[in-house]
C-alpha positions, 0 to 999 in steps of 0.5 A: 881848747889847746892852741894845737887843737885850734890850729888843727881844727882850722886847717881841717875845716878849711880843707873840708869846706874848700876841697872835700865837701864840694867833691863828696856831696856830688857822689851819689853814694856819699852819706849826707846830713842836711841841716837848716842854716841857723842864720841864713835859713838855707839848707846846708849839706855836709858829707858824713860817715855813719850807720843806720841801725833800724830807725836810727842813724848814728854819726860822730862829729869830730869837732863837737859843738864847733862843727857848723852842722852841729850848731845848726842842729842846736838851732833846729834839730829837724834834718835830712839824711841821704843814705844809699842815695835815698833821703830820709827826714828825722830829728837829730839829738846831740848825745854828749854823755855817749862814749863817742870813741866806743860808738865809732867802733860800731860805725864804718871803719874808714870814716871812724879812723878819719874822725879819730885822727883829726877829731879834737872834740868828739860828739855822738849824734843820733838821728831818729828817722821818720816813717 
């Protein structure tokens, strides 16, 4: 990762962690992915943007495997996703061979634009929803 991308990642994640995420998780309409902390075992909630398509929920991580929630998924792929105020359980799958930029075109426009603007290592994630 270039020095520029490293600084960009640090600045964006600091803002997300300290400003954006604490506010966004409180919004009832905000989509959230809940993972299990790989070290703590404690549930971790991260605001996301994505789209449900049938029994699948699709998202693109802007920092790929550097994202904490992605690292948690690698340790335990069982997740919960809040969509339109309802929680759904499922299993997350990292799809490094998927064209994340093309995938963003099928996801909500505003979030996709933000992910492309700040992202340095895009990674598609599919959550297979239970039931």
